[in-house]
MARLOLUM-628847 format. One record per residue (C-alpha): residue in one letter; x, y, z. Coordinates in steps of 0.2 Angstrom, whole numbers, plus 5000, padded with zeros to 4 digits. Example, Ala and Ser with C-alpha at 12.3 -4.5 7.8 and 13.67 -1.06 7.14 Angstrom:
BEGIN
<loro code="A" px="5062" py="4978" pz="5039"/>
<loro code="S" px="5068" py="4995" pz="5036"/>
% end
This chain:
BEGIN
<loro code="M" px="4999" py="5000" pz="5001"/>
<loro code="Q" px="5007" py="5018" pz="4996"/>
<loro code="L" px="5004" py="5030" pz="5009"/>
<loro code="K" px="4997" py="5047" pz="5004"/>
<loro code="R" px="5003" py="5063" pz="5005"/>
<loro code="V" px="4998" py="5074" pz="5017"/>
<loro code="V" px="4999" py="5092" pz="5018"/>
<loro code="V" px="4993" py="5109" pz="5027"/>
<loro code="T" px="4979" py="5119" pz="5022"/>
<loro code="G" px="4973" py="5132" pz="5036"/>
<loro code="L" px="4979" py="5136" pz="5052"/>
<loro code="G" px="4970" py="5145" pz="5068"/>
<loro code="A" px="4977" py="5153" pz="5082"/>
<loro code="L" px="4973" py="5160" pz="5101"/>
<loro code="T" px="4989" py="5163" pz="5110"/>
<loro code="P" px="4996" py="5175" pz="5124"/>
<loro code="I" px="5003" py="5184" pz="5113"/>
<loro code="G" px="4990" py="5185" pz="5097"/>
<loro code="N" px="4972" py="5181" pz="5094"/>
<loro code="S" px="4973" py="5175" pz="5076"/>
<loro code="I" px="4987" py="5168" pz="5066"/>
<loro code="E" px="4992" py="5187" pz="5059"/>
<loro code="E" px="4993" py="5193" pz="5077"/>
<loro code="Y" px="5004" py="5178" pz="5083"/>
<loro code="W" px="5015" py="5180" pz="5070"/>
<loro code="D" px="5019" py="5197" pz="5073"/>
<loro code="G" px="5020" py="5195" pz="5092"/>
<loro code="L" px="5034" py="5179" pz="5087"/>
<loro code="V" px="5044" py="5188" pz="5074"/>
<loro code="N" px="5046" py="5203" pz="5087"/>
<loro code="G" px="5049" py="5195" pz="5101"/>
<loro code="R" px="5033" py="5200" pz="5111"/>
<loro code="S" px="5032" py="5192" pz="5130"/>
<loro code="G" px="5013" py="5187" pz="5134"/>
<loro code="A" px="5018" py="5185" pz="5153"/>
<loro code="A" px="5011" py="5196" pz="5166"/>
<loro code="P" px="5001" py="5198" pz="5182"/>
<loro code="I" px="4987" py="5183" pz="5182"/>
<loro code="T" px="4968" py="5193" pz="5180"/>
<loro code="Y" px="4958" py="5179" pz="5185"/>
<loro code="Y" px="4960" py="5178" pz="5202"/>
<loro code="D" px="4969" py="5185" pz="5219"/>
<loro code="T" px="4987" py="5179" pz="5218"/>
<loro code="E" px="4992" py="5186" pz="5234"/>
<loro code="K" px="4994" py="5169" pz="5244"/>
<loro code="H" px="5003" py="5163" pz="5227"/>
<loro code="K" px="5021" py="5159" pz="5226"/>
<loro code="T" px="5019" py="5164" pz="5207"/>
<loro code="K" px="5007" py="5178" pz="5202"/>
<loro code="F" px="5009" py="5179" pz="5183"/>
<loro code="A" px="5006" py="5167" pz="5167"/>
<loro code="C" px="5003" py="5169" pz="5149"/>
<loro code="E" px="4986" py="5173" pz="5150"/>
<loro code="V" px="4975" py="5175" pz="5133"/>
<loro code="K" px="4971" py="5194" pz="5132"/>
<loro code="N" px="4956" py="5203" pz="5126"/>
<loro code="F" px="4946" py="5186" pz="5122"/>
<loro code="D" px="4926" py="5190" pz="5117"/>
<loro code="V" px="4920" py="5173" pz="5116"/>
<loro code="E" px="4902" py="5179" pz="5108"/>
<loro code="Q" px="4911" py="5182" pz="5093"/>
<loro code="Y" px="4910" py="5166" pz="5091"/>
<loro code="M" px="4895" py="5159" pz="5102"/>
<loro code="D" px="4881" py="5168" pz="5110"/>
<loro code="R" px="4882" py="5167" pz="5131"/>
<loro code="K" px="4870" py="5156" pz="5132"/>
<loro code="E" px="4880" py="5143" pz="5123"/>
<loro code="S" px="4896" py="5149" pz="5130"/>
<loro code="R" px="4891" py="5144" pz="5149"/>
<loro code="R" px="4890" py="5127" pz="5143"/>
<loro code="L" px="4909" py="5126" pz="5137"/>
<loro code="D" px="4925" py="5126" pz="5147"/>
<loro code="K" px="4935" py="5141" pz="5140"/>
<loro code="F" px="4948" py="5125" pz="5134"/>
<loro code="S" px="4932" py="5122" pz="5122"/>
<loro code="Q" px="4930" py="5141" pz="5120"/>
<loro code="Y" px="4947" py="5143" pz="5114"/>
<loro code="A" px="4945" py="5126" pz="5102"/>
<loro code="I" px="4929" py="5133" pz="5093"/>
<loro code="A" px="4940" py="5150" pz="5089"/>
<loro code="A" px="4955" py="5142" pz="5084"/>
<loro code="S" px="4945" py="5131" pz="5074"/>
<loro code="D" px="4935" py="5142" pz="5066"/>
<loro code="E" px="4949" py="5153" pz="5059"/>
<loro code="A" px="4958" py="5138" pz="5052"/>
<loro code="I" px="4944" py="5131" pz="5044"/>
<loro code="K" px="4941" py="5147" pz="5035"/>
<loro code="D" px="4959" py="5148" pz="5032"/>
<loro code="A" px="4958" py="5132" pz="5020"/>
<loro code="G" px="4942" py="5137" pz="5012"/>
<loro code="I" px="4932" py="5121" pz="5019"/>
<loro code="S" px="4915" py="5121" pz="5013"/>
<loro code="D" px="4900" py="5110" pz="5012"/>
<loro code="D" px="4903" py="5110" pz="4992"/>
<loro code="N" px="4921" py="5105" pz="4992"/>
<loro code="V" px="4921" py="5091" pz="5008"/>
<loro code="D" px="4914" py="5074" pz="5011"/>
<loro code="K" px="4910" py="5079" pz="5029"/>
<loro code="S" px="4908" py="5062" pz="5032"/>
<loro code="R" px="4927" py="5059" pz="5027"/>
<loro code="V" px="4930" py="5074" pz="5038"/>
<loro code="G" px="4939" py="5071" pz="5056"/>
<loro code="V" px="4944" py="5082" pz="5071"/>
<loro code="I" px="4956" py="5074" pz="5082"/>
<loro code="W" px="4962" py="5086" pz="5097"/>
<loro code="G" px="4975" py="5088" pz="5110"/>
<loro code="A" px="4972" py="5093" pz="5128"/>
<loro code="G" px="4984" py="5088" pz="5142"/>
<loro code="I" px="4970" py="5093" pz="5156"/>
<loro code="G" px="4955" py="5097" pz="5150"/>
<loro code="G" px="4941" py="5107" pz="5159"/>
<loro code="L" px="4951" py="5111" pz="5175"/>
<loro code="E" px="4941" py="5126" pz="5178"/>
<loro code="T" px="4925" py="5119" pz="5178"/>
<loro code="F" px="4931" py="5106" pz="5190"/>
<loro code="Q" px="4939" py="5117" pz="5200"/>
<loro code="D" px="4924" py="5128" pz="5200"/>
<loro code="E" px="4911" py="5115" pz="5202"/>
<loro code="V" px="4920" py="5105" pz="5218"/>
<loro code="L" px="4925" py="5121" pz="5226"/>
<loro code="N" px="4903" py="5125" pz="5226"/>
<loro code="Y" px="4900" py="5108" pz="5232"/>
<loro code="A" px="4913" py="5111" pz="5247"/>
<loro code="K" px="4904" py="5128" pz="5253"/>
<loro code="G" px="4886" py="5118" pz="5254"/>
<loro code="D" px="4881" py="5107" pz="5268"/>
<loro code="G" px="4883" py="5090" pz="5256"/>
<loro code="T" px="4870" py="5090" pz="5246"/>
<loro code="P" px="4876" py="5085" pz="5231"/>
<loro code="K" px="4871" py="5099" pz="5218"/>
<loro code="F" px="4880" py="5100" pz="5203"/>
<loro code="N" px="4879" py="5109" pz="5187"/>
<loro code="P" px="4872" py="5096" pz="5173"/>
<loro code="F" px="4883" py="5103" pz="5160"/>
<loro code="F" px="4897" py="5100" pz="5176"/>
<loro code="I" px="4904" py="5085" pz="5166"/>
<loro code="P" px="4901" py="5089" pz="5148"/>
<loro code="K" px="4912" py="5103" pz="5151"/>
<loro code="M" px="4926" py="5094" pz="5159"/>
<loro code="I" px="4930" py="5079" pz="5150"/>
<loro code="A" px="4944" py="5082" pz="5139"/>
<loro code="D" px="4935" py="5074" pz="5122"/>
<loro code="I" px="4923" py="5086" pz="5124"/>
<loro code="A" px="4932" py="5099" pz="5112"/>
<loro code="P" px="4932" py="5091" pz="5096"/>
<loro code="A" px="4915" py="5084" pz="5098"/>
<loro code="H" px="4910" py="5103" pz="5099"/>
<loro code="I" px="4921" py="5107" pz="5084"/>
<loro code="S" px="4913" py="5092" pz="5074"/>
<loro code="M" px="4895" py="5097" pz="5079"/>
<loro code="R" px="4897" py="5115" pz="5075"/>
<loro code="N" px="4904" py="5109" pz="5057"/>
<loro code="G" px="4895" py="5092" pz="5053"/>
<loro code="Y" px="4909" py="5083" pz="5053"/>
<loro code="M" px="4907" py="5063" pz="5054"/>
<loro code="G" px="4925" py="5057" pz="5052"/>
<loro code="P" px="4937" py="5051" pz="5066"/>
<loro code="N" px="4934" py="5062" pz="5084"/>
<loro code="Y" px="4942" py="5061" pz="5101"/>
<loro code="T" px="4958" py="5068" pz="5109"/>
<loro code="T" px="4973" py="5062" pz="5114"/>
<loro code="V" px="4982" py="5065" pz="5131"/>
<loro code="S" px="4996" py="5064" pz="5135"/>
<loro code="A" px="5002" py="5079" pz="5145"/>
<loro code="C" px="5012" py="5092" pz="5135"/>
<loro code="A" px="5014" py="5083" pz="5118"/>
<loro code="S" px="4994" py="5079" pz="5118"/>
<loro code="S" px="4993" py="5092" pz="5103"/>
<loro code="A" px="5011" py="5085" pz="5092"/>
<loro code="N" px="5000" py="5068" pz="5096"/>
<loro code="A" px="4985" py="5072" pz="5090"/>
<loro code="L" px="4995" py="5079" pz="5075"/>
<loro code="I" px="5002" py="5062" pz="5072"/>
<loro code="D" px="4987" py="5053" pz="5073"/>
<loro code="A" px="4979" py="5064" pz="5060"/>
<loro code="F" px="4993" py="5062" pz="5049"/>
<loro code="N" px="4993" py="5044" pz="5049"/>
<loro code="Y" px="4975" py="5044" pz="5047"/>
<loro code="I" px="4976" py="5053" pz="5031"/>
<loro code="R" px="4992" py="5044" pz="5024"/>
<loro code="L" px="4983" py="5027" pz="5026"/>
<loro code="G" px="4967" py="5036" pz="5017"/>
<loro code="M" px="4955" py="5033" pz="5030"/>
<loro code="C" px="4950" py="5053" pz="5030"/>
<loro code="D" px="4953" py="5067" pz="5016"/>
<loro code="V" px="4953" py="5080" pz="5032"/>
<loro code="I" px="4955" py="5081" pz="5048"/>
<loro code="I" px="4955" py="5095" pz="5058"/>
<loro code="S" px="4970" py="5095" pz="5071"/>
<loro code="G" px="4978" py="5103" pz="5086"/>
<loro code="G" px="4976" py="5107" pz="5104"/>
<loro code="S" px="4969" py="5117" pz="5118"/>
<loro code="E" px="4972" py="5122" pz="5136"/>
<loro code="A" px="4965" py="5134" pz="5148"/>
<loro code="A" px="4975" py="5130" pz="5163"/>
<loro code="V" px="4980" py="5146" pz="5172"/>
<loro code="T" px="4968" py="5143" pz="5188"/>
<loro code="I" px="4969" py="5142" pz="5206"/>
<loro code="A" px="4970" py="5122" pz="5204"/>
<loro code="G" px="4983" py="5123" pz="5192"/>
<loro code="M" px="4995" py="5134" pz="5196"/>
<loro code="G" px="4997" py="5128" pz="5212"/>
<loro code="G" px="4998" py="5113" pz="5208"/>
<loro code="F" px="5013" py="5116" pz="5197"/>
<loro code="N" px="5020" py="5128" pz="5211"/>
<loro code="S" px="5020" py="5112" pz="5223"/>
<loro code="M" px="5031" py="5103" pz="5211"/>
<loro code="H" px="5042" py="5116" pz="5209"/>
<loro code="A" px="5039" py="5117" pz="5191"/>
<loro code="L" px="5035" py="5135" pz="5188"/>
<loro code="S" px="5046" py="5152" pz="5188"/>
<loro code="T" px="5043" py="5165" pz="5203"/>
<loro code="R" px="5051" py="5179" pz="5195"/>
<loro code="N" px="5037" py="5191" pz="5201"/>
<loro code="D" px="5047" py="5205" pz="5200"/>
<loro code="S" px="5048" py="5202" pz="5182"/>
<loro code="P" px="5037" py="5193" pz="5174"/>
<loro code="A" px="5039" py="5197" pz="5154"/>
<loro code="T" px="5056" py="5190" pz="5157"/>
<loro code="A" px="5052" py="5176" pz="5168"/>
<loro code="S" px="5052" py="5163" pz="5155"/>
<loro code="R" px="5070" py="5162" pz="5149"/>
<loro code="P" px="5075" py="5144" pz="5140"/>
<loro code="F" px="5094" py="5138" pz="5140"/>
<loro code="D" px="5098" py="5154" pz="5152"/>
<loro code="A" px="5108" py="5150" pz="5166"/>
<loro code="T" px="5096" py="5160" pz="5179"/>
<loro code="R" px="5081" py="5151" pz="5171"/>
<loro code="D" px="5069" py="5144" pz="5187"/>
<loro code="G" px="5055" py="5136" pz="5178"/>
<loro code="F" px="5042" py="5138" pz="5165"/>
<loro code="V" px="5027" py="5151" pz="5163"/>
<loro code="L" px="5010" py="5144" pz="5161"/>
<loro code="G" px="5000" py="5148" pz="5146"/>
<loro code="E" px="4987" py="5145" pz="5139"/>
<loro code="G" px="4976" py="5146" pz="5123"/>
<loro code="A" px="4974" py="5134" pz="5105"/>
<loro code="G" px="4982" py="5129" pz="5090"/>
<loro code="A" px="4972" py="5124" pz="5076"/>
<loro code="L" px="4978" py="5115" pz="5058"/>
<loro code="V" px="4969" py="5108" pz="5043"/>
<loro code="L" px="4977" py="5094" pz="5038"/>
<loro code="E" px="4974" py="5086" pz="5020"/>
<loro code="E" px="4976" py="5073" pz="5008"/>
<loro code="Y" px="4987" py="5081" pz="4994"/>
<loro code="E" px="4977" py="5077" pz="4980"/>
<loro code="H" px="4963" py="5081" pz="4989"/>
<loro code="A" px="4968" py="5098" pz="4992"/>
<loro code="K" px="4976" py="5102" pz="4973"/>
<loro code="A" px="4959" py="5096" pz="4967"/>
<loro code="R" px="4949" py="5110" pz="4976"/>
<loro code="G" px="4963" py="5123" pz="4973"/>
<loro code="A" px="4966" py="5124" pz="4991"/>
<loro code="K" px="4981" py="5136" pz="4998"/>
<loro code="I" px="4996" py="5123" pz="5002"/>
<loro code="Y" px="5008" py="5128" pz="5017"/>
<loro code="C" px="5018" py="5114" pz="5018"/>
<loro code="E" px="5020" py="5096" pz="5018"/>
<loro code="I" px="5020" py="5085" pz="5034"/>
<loro code="G" px="5036" py="5074" pz="5031"/>
<loro code="G" px="5036" py="5062" pz="5046"/>
<loro code="G" px="5032" py="5059" pz="5064"/>
<loro code="G" px="5038" py="5051" pz="5079"/>
<loro code="L" px="5035" py="5047" pz="5094"/>
<loro code="S" px="5045" py="5038" pz="5110"/>
<loro code="S" px="5045" py="5037" pz="5129"/>
<loro code="D" px="5059" py="5039" pz="5141"/>
<loro code="A" px="5053" py="5026" pz="5153"/>
<loro code="Y" px="5064" py="5037" pz="5166"/>
<loro code="H" px="5057" py="5048" pz="5179"/>
<loro code="L" px="5039" py="5054" pz="5182"/>
<loro code="T" px="5043" py="5074" pz="5179"/>
<loro code="A" px="5058" py="5074" pz="5175"/>
<loro code="P" px="5069" py="5072" pz="5158"/>
<loro code="H" px="5082" py="5057" pz="5156"/>
<loro code="P" px="5098" py="5070" pz="5158"/>
<loro code="E" px="5108" py="5062" pz="5144"/>
<loro code="G" px="5091" py="5065" pz="5133"/>
<loro code="V" px="5089" py="5045" pz="5127"/>
<loro code="G" px="5071" py="5048" pz="5123"/>
<loro code="V" px="5072" py="5064" pz="5116"/>
<loro code="I" px="5086" py="5056" pz="5105"/>
<loro code="A" px="5074" py="5042" pz="5100"/>
<loro code="V" px="5061" py="5053" pz="5095"/>
<loro code="M" px="5069" py="5064" pz="5083"/>
<loro code="K" px="5078" py="5049" pz="5075"/>
<loro code="N" px="5061" py="5039" pz="5073"/>
<loro code="T" px="5054" py="5055" pz="5066"/>
<loro code="L" px="5069" py="5057" pz="5052"/>
<loro code="R" px="5066" py="5039" pz="5048"/>
<loro code="D" px="5048" py="5041" pz="5047"/>
<loro code="A" px="5052" py="5056" pz="5035"/>
<loro code="G" px="5065" py="5046" pz="5024"/>
<loro code="M" px="5076" py="5062" pz="5028"/>
<loro code="N" px="5094" py="5064" pz="5034"/>
<loro code="P" px="5098" py="5074" pz="5049"/>
<loro code="N" px="5109" py="5085" pz="5037"/>
<loro code="D" px="5092" py="5090" pz="5028"/>
<loro code="V" px="5086" py="5100" pz="5044"/>
<loro code="D" px="5086" py="5117" pz="5044"/>
<loro code="H" px="5077" py="5123" pz="5058"/>
<loro code="I" px="5072" py="5115" pz="5077"/>
<loro code="N" px="5059" py="5123" pz="5088"/>
<loro code="T" px="5063" py="5113" pz="5105"/>
<loro code="H" px="5052" py="5109" pz="5118"/>
<loro code="G" px="5062" py="5122" pz="5129"/>
<loro code="T" px="5052" py="5125" pz="5143"/>
<loro code="S" px="5065" py="5136" pz="5152"/>
<loro code="T" px="5069" py="5121" pz="5166"/>
<loro code="P" px="5086" py="5120" pz="5173"/>
<loro code="L" px="5085" py="5102" pz="5169"/>
<loro code="G" px="5074" py="5099" pz="5153"/>
<loro code="D" px="5083" py="5112" pz="5141"/>
<loro code="V" px="5099" py="5104" pz="5143"/>
<loro code="A" px="5094" py="5086" pz="5141"/>
<loro code="E" px="5086" py="5093" pz="5125"/>
<loro code="L" px="5101" py="5099" pz="5118"/>
<loro code="K" px="5113" py="5087" pz="5122"/>
<loro code="A" px="5100" py="5077" pz="5111"/>
<loro code="I" px="5101" py="5087" pz="5098"/>
<loro code="S" px="5119" py="5087" pz="5095"/>
<loro code="A" px="5119" py="5069" pz="5098"/>
<loro code="V" px="5108" py="5067" pz="5085"/>
<loro code="F" px="5114" py="5079" pz="5072"/>
<loro code="G" px="5131" py="5080" pz="5075"/>
<loro code="D" px="5142" py="5093" pz="5069"/>
<loro code="H" px="5126" py="5099" pz="5059"/>
<loro code="A" px="5116" py="5105" pz="5073"/>
<loro code="K" px="5128" py="5119" pz="5075"/>
<loro code="T" px="5123" py="5124" pz="5057"/>
<loro code="M" px="5104" py="5124" pz="5060"/>
<loro code="N" px="5094" py="5139" pz="5068"/>
<loro code="I" px="5087" py="5131" pz="5085"/>
<loro code="N" px="5073" py="5141" pz="5097"/>
<loro code="S" px="5058" py="5142" pz="5110"/>
<loro code="T" px="5044" py="5150" pz="5106"/>
<loro code="K" px="5040" py="5148" pz="5124"/>
<loro code="S" px="5051" py="5162" pz="5131"/>
<loro code="M" px="5036" py="5172" pz="5121"/>
<loro code="T" px="5019" py="5162" pz="5124"/>
<loro code="G" px="5026" py="5152" pz="5140"/>
<loro code="H" px="5020" py="5133" pz="5142"/>
<loro code="L" px="5002" py="5131" pz="5133"/>
<loro code="L" px="5004" py="5111" pz="5141"/>
<loro code="G" px="4992" py="5102" pz="5128"/>
<loro code="A" px="4990" py="5114" pz="5118"/>
<loro code="A" px="5009" py="5119" pz="5117"/>
<loro code="G" px="5013" py="5105" pz="5100"/>
<loro code="A" px="5000" py="5113" pz="5090"/>
<loro code="I" px="5005" py="5132" pz="5092"/>
<loro code="E" px="5024" py="5128" pz="5090"/>
<loro code="A" px="5020" py="5116" pz="5075"/>
<loro code="I" px="5012" py="5133" pz="5067"/>
<loro code="A" px="5025" py="5145" pz="5073"/>
<loro code="V" px="5037" py="5132" pz="5062"/>
<loro code="I" px="5026" py="5133" pz="5047"/>
<loro code="L" px="5026" py="5151" pz="5047"/>
<loro code="A" px="5044" py="5151" pz="5048"/>
<loro code="M" px="5045" py="5141" pz="5033"/>
<loro code="K" px="5033" py="5152" pz="5024"/>
<loro code="H" px="5040" py="5170" pz="5029"/>
<loro code="G" px="5060" py="5164" pz="5029"/>
<loro code="I" px="5063" py="5170" pz="5048"/>
<loro code="V" px="5067" py="5161" pz="5063"/>
<loro code="P" px="5056" py="5169" pz="5077"/>
<loro code="P" px="5070" py="5174" pz="5093"/>
<loro code="T" px="5071" py="5163" pz="5110"/>
<loro code="I" px="5070" py="5179" pz="5119"/>
<loro code="N" px="5077" py="5184" pz="5139"/>
<loro code="H" px="5093" py="5178" pz="5136"/>
<loro code="E" px="5104" py="5186" pz="5147"/>
<loro code="V" px="5117" py="5174" pz="5155"/>
<loro code="V" px="5126" py="5160" pz="5148"/>
<loro code="D" px="5126" py="5143" pz="5152"/>
<loro code="E" px="5139" py="5135" pz="5154"/>
<loro code="N" px="5130" py="5117" pz="5153"/>
<loro code="I" px="5128" py="5121" pz="5135"/>
<loro code="D" px="5135" py="5122" pz="5120"/>
<loro code="P" px="5140" py="5139" pz="5114"/>
<loro code="S" px="5143" py="5135" pz="5094"/>
<loro code="L" px="5124" py="5128" pz="5095"/>
<loro code="N" px="5112" py="5146" pz="5086"/>
<loro code="L" px="5099" py="5148" pz="5099"/>
<loro code="T" px="5092" py="5162" pz="5088"/>
<loro code="L" px="5096" py="5172" pz="5106"/>
<loro code="N" px="5085" py="5188" pz="5106"/>
<loro code="K" px="5082" py="5193" pz="5091"/>
<loro code="A" px="5074" py="5182" pz="5075"/>
<loro code="Q" px="5084" py="5177" pz="5061"/>
<loro code="K" px="5081" py="5175" pz="5042"/>
<loro code="R" px="5084" py="5161" pz="5034"/>
<loro code="E" px="5076" py="5148" pz="5021"/>
<loro code="I" px="5069" py="5136" pz="5028"/>
<loro code="N" px="5065" py="5117" pz="5018"/>
<loro code="V" px="5066" py="5106" pz="5032"/>
<loro code="A" px="5059" py="5110" pz="5051"/>
<loro code="M" px="5056" py="5100" pz="5066"/>
<loro code="S" px="5045" py="5104" pz="5081"/>
<loro code="N" px="5048" py="5095" pz="5098"/>
<loro code="T" px="5035" py="5091" pz="5112"/>
<loro code="F" px="5039" py="5081" pz="5127"/>
<loro code="G" px="5028" py="5078" pz="5143"/>
<loro code="F" px="5028" py="5074" pz="5159"/>
<loro code="G" px="5028" py="5055" pz="5160"/>
<loro code="G" px="5041" py="5054" pz="5147"/>
<loro code="H" px="5030" py="5057" pz="5134"/>
<loro code="N" px="5039" py="5062" pz="5117"/>
<loro code="A" px="5034" py="5067" pz="5101"/>
<loro code="C" px="5040" py="5076" pz="5085"/>
<loro code="V" px="5034" py="5081" pz="5068"/>
<loro code="L" px="5043" py="5087" pz="5053"/>
<loro code="F" px="5036" py="5099" pz="5041"/>
<loro code="R" px="5045" py="5101" pz="5023"/>
<loro code="K" px="5040" py="5114" pz="5009"/>
<loro code="I" px="5029" py="5108" pz="4995"/>
<loro code="E" px="5037" py="5099" pz="4981"/>
<loro code="A" px="5026" py="5096" pz="4967"/>
% end
């Protein structure tokens, strides 16, 4: 069986640095930080008082107020991003068979705010189990793609992948495989997350995972910097329309790029810490290159997982050097989490979009907030520090890793007729 080619024909983004693809790209190339003091709740007693919130989001641009009350924010964000991507792809009732259009989405947590609020409300009562009838349908992680499919009438495969921070990269790989196996023509894929809540921030703080740089939120996410002290929690959504190549050509679709391959692996090492030598990360990048039928020297750019944690950043760069050898010194390496923060289950989607836009525009977004060189990091690596760099990109990879040792990597390349 000959595998079909898979291309990207639509993009949508709702991020801490822009509420559309155009705004998101502007924020990326200009090195804009999305971190600021939290506005959602009183942070007085919290260790970390800032995050990368979505700003100026008006849910009534996408649905009426009554409907919005039935959706957790992570689902609202999914609707916003997918609406933009579907429109960008030019998909309509006339040019697709809806029985062959699916939605495969990623979310690491799902409706955390809904769960938190319902449990807190119950705790304030007299023990009588009074819960909103939409409690469970708002909370469960699979509900975002369900809403996207119901909104558009898509009747193909519909589910959510959950692998912590690798969730939406997993979703993209699943969608890629369904299409290249001939099981679908089009899949809306990506991920969303809305975990900037009392429970979310408190939980990550208890693990000592978050930066506590409260005196300077905008510079707190500083991947590869010697003074990094943890990640900055972000929220939002990214959506990509994946489509079988001949199907896209037949309907005259705009094509951003081709998905060349995807890889998965497990560290099989620790609950939260990466393997210090990046064993699982080495495996996932090698698996991706093998799936794409490409050599390490073919790759021009890698958007790293790069969360700004002391252990993770070093381990990932060691793995890149191990896989790419001397070629690693010629690539552009970056971490867009320096601007967006860490969107957990949505990270893979918005970072895949960043890679695709970098390829389209020939510009690699910067890794901002770098001030102090880390002696544990190879100084010959081009980490695209503090300023965007122009570069022709023909092949690029996006790394995404999750607690539990889940590793996912996706390779994109310029379309070849």
